[in-house]
C-alpha positions in Angstrom: 113.9 53.2 61.2 115.0 51.2 64.3 118.5 49.9 64.3 119.6 46.6 65.6 120.9 46.5 69.2 124.2 44.9 70.0 123.9 42.0 72.4 127.2 41.7 74.4 128.9 38.6 75.7 132.1 38.3 77.6 134.0 37.7 74.3 135.0 40.4 71.9 132.4 40.7 69.1 132.2 42.8 66.0 129.8 45.7 66.3 128.0 46.2 62.9 127.7 49.6 61.4 124.6 51.3 62.7 124.1 48.9 65.7 123.1 50.6 68.9 125.7 49.8 71.6 124.5 49.6 75.2 126.4 51.8 77.7 129.0 50.4 80.1 130.7 48.0 77.7 134.4 47.5 77.0 134.9 48.8 73.4 137.9 48.7 71.1 138.7 49.7 67.6 140.7 47.0 66.0 142.9 48.8 63.4 144.2 45.4 62.1 140.7 44.3 61.0 139.2 47.8 60.8 136.3 46.7 63.0 134.8 48.1 66.2 134.4 45.4 68.8 132.7 45.2 72.2 132.1 42.9 75.2 130.7 43.0 78.7 132.8 45.0 81.1 135.5 42.9 82.8 136.4 45.5 85.5 134.7 48.2 87.5 135.1 50.7 84.6 134.5 50.2 80.9 137.7 50.4 78.8 138.2 52.0 75.4 141.2 50.8 73.5 142.7 50.5 70.1 144.4 47.4 68.7 147.3 48.0 66.3 149.5 45.1 65.0 148.1 42.9 67.7 149.1 45.4 70.4 146.5 46.9 72.7 146.6 50.7 73.5 144.3 52.2 76.0 142.5 55.3 74.8 142.0 58.0 77.4 139.2 60.5 77.2 140.4 64.0 76.9 138.5 67.0 78.3 136.9 67.8 74.9 135.7 64.2 74.2 132.3 63.0 75.1 131.6 59.6 76.7 131.1 58.3 73.2 133.9 55.9 72.4 133.9 57.0 68.8 134.9 60.4 70.0 137.9 58.9 71.9 138.9 56.8 68.9 138.5 59.8 66.6 140.7 62.0 68.8 143.4 59.2 69.0 143.5 58.7 65.3 143.6 62.5 64.6 146.5 62.9 67.0 148.4 60.0 65.3 147.9 61.5 61.9 148.8 65.1 62.9 151.8 63.8 64.8 153.2 62.0 61.7 153.7 58.9 63.8 152.7 56.4 61.1 154.3 54.7 58.1 152.5 55.1 54.7 150.5 51.9 54.9 149.3 52.6 58.5 148.7 56.2 57.6 146.2 55.3 54.9 144.5 52.7 57.1 144.1 55.2 59.9 142.8 57.9 57.6 140.2 55.6 56.0 139.1 54.5 59.5 138.8 58.1 60.7 136.6 58.9 57.6 134.5 55.8 58.3 134.0 56.8 62.0 132.9 60.3 61.0 130.6 59.1 58.3 129.0 56.7 60.7 128.7 59.2 63.6 127.6 62.7 62.4 128.1 64.0 66.0 131.8 63.7 65.7 133.7 66.9 65.1 137.3 67.1 63.8 139.8 69.0 66.0 141.2 72.3 64.7 144.8 71.1 64.5 143.6 68.1 62.4 141.8 70.4 60.0 144.9 72.5 59.6 147.0 69.4 59.1 144.6 68.0 56.6 144.6 71.2 54.5 148.4 71.2 54.4 148.6 67.5 53.6 146.1 67.8 50.7 148.2 70.7 49.3 151.4 68.7 49.7 149.9 65.8 47.9 148.8 68.0 44.9 152.6 68.3 44.2 152.9 64.5 44.1 150.9 64.5 40.9 153.8 66.1 39.0 156.1 63.1 39.8 156.9 60.5 37.1 156.5 57.7 39.6 153.0 58.8 40.8 151.1 55.5 41.0 147.3 54.9 40.4 147.1 53.8 44.1 148.5 57.1 45.2 146.2 59.0 42.9 143.2 57.1 44.2 144.1 57.7 47.9 144.9 61.4 47.2 141.5 61.9 45.5 139.9 60.1 48.5 141.7 62.4 50.9 140.6 65.5 49.0 137.0 64.4 48.9 137.0 63.5 52.6 138.5 66.9 53.4 135.5 68.6 52.0 132.6 66.0 52.2 133.4 64.6 55.7 135.5 67.1 57.6 134.5 70.4 56.0 132.4 72.2 53.5 131.1 69.9 50.8 130.6 72.8 48.4 134.4 73.5 48.7 135.0 70.3 46.8 133.7 71.8 43.6 136.2 74.6 43.8 139.1 72.2 44.7 138.3 70.0 41.7 137.9 73.1 39.4 141.3 74.4 40.6 143.0 71.2 39.5 141.5 71.3 36.0 
């Protein structure tokens, strides 16, 4: 199956899931719209950036990242989550975007500090279920997080045990 190739212009355009992106483009992850966008390079070097609340943040490639912009975006989001730098609404948006990135690009690997953080976060959230004010929205997100921990970032077979432990 051949995927559609992204045709860049000098304006930011949304990159559809599964579209092949030519190399040497400016690429950004717009966290406000939850869309990846690209355009032709405006300087000597392509940029990778994240847009949050209308503000643009450059994403630098660390020594463990590949040239794949998804890897840079994944690293940035993982660091934001691990560092507890986000309010609850932004936290959920970032986590969902990270899951989407990893589901769309099977070559991405989570960082070990993120895996440790995720295991602790899921355990902490299990305690939330005992609260009287535990909302259906919280339950839905916590279930999503548990599933993502195993199905996206870890051992899918571990999900069976995690669900059995809750019963």
